[in-house]
C-alpha positions as CSV (number, residue, x, y, z in Angstrom):
1,M,32.3,35.2,-2.3
2,K,31.6,32.6,-5.0
3,K,32.0,29.8,-2.4
4,L,29.6,31.6,0.0
5,L,26.9,31.9,-2.8
6,H,27.3,28.3,-3.7
7,T,26.9,27.3,0.0
8,A,23.8,29.5,0.3
9,T,22.2,28.1,-2.8
10,L,22.8,24.6,-1.6
11,V,21.3,25.2,1.9
12,S,18.3,27.0,0.5
13,T,17.7,24.0,-1.9
14,L,18.0,21.5,0.9
15,A,15.6,23.6,3.0
16,A,13.1,23.8,0.2
17,A,13.2,20.0,-0.3
18,L,12.6,19.3,3.3
19,V,9.7,21.8,3.5
20,S,8.1,20.4,0.4
21,T,8.1,16.7,1.6
22,P,6.8,16.7,5.1
23,T,5.3,13.2,5.1
24,W,8.5,11.6,3.9
25,A,10.0,11.8,7.5
26,Q,6.8,10.6,9.1
27,T,6.2,7.6,6.8
28,A,9.8,6.5,6.9
29,A,8.8,4.7,10.1
30,V,6.8,2.2,8.0
31,K,8.7,-0.1,5.8
32,V,6.9,-1.6,2.7
33,E,8.5,-4.8,1.1
34,G,7.4,-7.1,-1.7
35,A,4.5,-4.9,-2.9
36,W,2.5,-6.1,-5.9
37,A,-1.0,-6.1,-7.4
38,R,-2.6,-8.9,-9.1
39,A,-3.2,-8.4,-12.9
40,S,-6.9,-8.2,-14.1
41,V,-8.6,-8.8,-17.4
42,Q,-11.2,-6.9,-19.4
43,G,-14.5,-6.7,-17.5
44,Q,-12.9,-7.7,-14.2
45,K,-13.9,-4.9,-11.7
46,A,-11.7,-5.9,-8.7
47,T,-8.3,-7.2,-7.8
48,G,-6.0,-7.2,-4.7
49,A,-2.6,-5.7,-3.8
50,F,-0.3,-7.4,-1.4
51,M,2.8,-6.5,0.6
52,R,4.6,-6.7,3.9
53,L,4.5,-3.8,6.3
54,T,6.7,-3.2,9.2
55,A,6.2,-0.2,11.5
56,K,9.3,0.8,13.6
57,D,7.3,2.3,16.4
58,G,3.8,0.8,15.8
59,A,1.1,2.4,13.8
60,R,-2.3,1.6,12.2
61,L,-3.1,1.4,8.5
62,V,-6.3,3.5,8.4
63,R,-7.0,3.5,4.7
64,A,-5.7,3.0,1.2
65,E,-6.3,5.1,-1.9
66,S,-5.7,4.6,-5.6
67,P,-6.8,6.6,-8.7
68,A,-7.0,3.2,-10.5
69,A,-10.1,2.2,-8.6
70,G,-13.5,3.7,-7.7
71,I,-13.1,2.3,-4.2
72,T,-9.9,1.2,-2.4
73,E,-10.2,-0.7,0.9
74,V,-8.2,-2.8,3.4
75,H,-9.8,-6.2,3.6
76,E,-9.5,-9.3,5.6
77,M,-10.3,-12.9,4.7
78,K,-10.8,-15.5,7.3
79,M,-12.7,-18.7,8.1
80,E,-15.9,-18.4,10.1
81,G,-17.0,-22.0,10.7
82,D,-16.9,-23.7,7.3
83,I,-17.2,-20.4,5.3
84,M,-14.4,-18.1,4.1
85,K,-15.6,-14.6,4.6
86,M,-14.1,-11.4,3.4
87,R,-14.8,-7.9,4.7
88,A,-13.4,-4.4,4.9
89,V,-11.6,-3.6,8.1
90,P,-11.6,-0.1,9.5
91,T,-7.9,-0.2,10.6
92,L,-5.1,-2.7,10.6
93,D,-2.7,-2.6,13.6
94,L,1.0,-2.7,12.8
95,P,2.7,-3.6,16.1
96,A,6.1,-2.1,16.7
97,G,8.9,-4.0,14.9
98,K,6.6,-6.8,13.7
99,T,5.9,-7.5,10.1
100,V,2.3,-7.7,9.0
101,E,1.8,-9.5,5.7
102,L,-0.9,-8.5,3.3
103,K,-1.4,-11.7,1.2
104,P,-4.0,-13.6,-0.8
105,G,-6.3,-15.3,1.6
106,G,-5.6,-12.9,4.5
107,Y,-5.3,-9.1,4.8
108,H,-5.0,-7.2,1.5
109,V,-5.7,-4.0,-0.2
110,M,-8.7,-4.4,-2.4
111,L,-9.1,-2.3,-5.6
112,L,-12.8,-2.2,-6.4
113,D,-14.6,-0.7,-9.4
114,L,-11.4,-0.7,-11.5
115,K,-11.4,2.2,-14.0
116,A,-9.4,0.0,-16.5
117,P,-7.8,-3.5,-16.4
118,L,-4.5,-3.7,-14.6
119,A,-2.1,-5.2,-17.2
120,K,0.7,-7.6,-16.3
121,D,4.1,-5.8,-16.2
122,S,2.5,-2.4,-15.6
123,S,2.2,-0.5,-12.4
124,V,-0.5,1.0,-10.2
125,P,-0.3,3.9,-7.8
126,I,-1.4,3.1,-4.2
127,T,-1.3,5.5,-1.3
128,L,-1.3,4.0,2.2
129,V,-2.5,6.2,5.1
130,F,-1.1,5.5,8.5
131,Q,-1.9,6.8,11.9
132,D,0.6,6.9,14.7
133,A,0.0,6.4,18.5
134,K,-0.7,10.1,18.8
135,G,-3.4,9.9,16.1
136,V,-1.2,11.8,13.5
137,E,-1.9,10.7,9.9
138,S,0.9,10.3,7.2
139,K,0.7,9.1,3.7
140,L,3.0,6.8,1.9
141,H,2.8,6.9,-1.9
142,L,3.7,3.7,-3.8
143,T,4.0,2.6,-7.3
144,V,3.2,-1.1,-7.2
145,P,4.2,-3.6,-10.0
146,V,1.3,-5.5,-11.5
147,G,1.8,-9.2,-12.1
148,T,0.3,-12.7,-12.0
149,A,2.5,-13.8,-9.2
150,A,4.2,-12.3,-6.2
151,P,7.8,-11.1,-6.5
152,G,9.9,-14.3,-6.0
153,G,7.4,-16.5,-7.8
154,A,4.6,-17.4,-5.4
155,M,1.3,-17.8,-7.3
156,A,-1.3,-15.0,-7.0
157,G,-4.3,-17.4,-7.3
158,G,-5.8,-19.3,-4.4
159,M,-8.3,-17.6,-2.2
160,M,-8.6,-14.4,-4.3
161,D,-9.6,-16.1,-7.6
162,G,-13.3,-16.3,-6.9
163,H,-13.6,-13.0,-5.3
164,K,-16.6,-10.9,-6.5
165,H,-18.2,-7.7,-5.3
């Protein structure tokens, strides 16, 4: 009888855990690697977050959210003639099995209207919202380390240094 009660308790605990985390299974199809956000200083109202995204079956990044910023957008930087331009993109395609890199000077998550500076060696919560081929949305909650360089030592400067909104 004692063994039966133990098994029943274990089963009910597992069932409750599965029911309470429905997006976990959905977002497991998108792998995030090397995520980081660039540190900011007092008075700086914007910074970027960078990472590599790989969608097992293909998906689209449709938006990003963060309580650390008044506005969080997915941006693209690219040359148009002799001018580097940056703009928000409505969606970012993640082809099946191919890694899409969000990096300084390319696609990135832009944190605008920062509520407080992002200090080096702290972290910032960012939620990525994906849409699969059927249009079903799922969220992936991240805690992203803040630094002055990408994990592995690449410098965070370059194209993002002069960014103003």
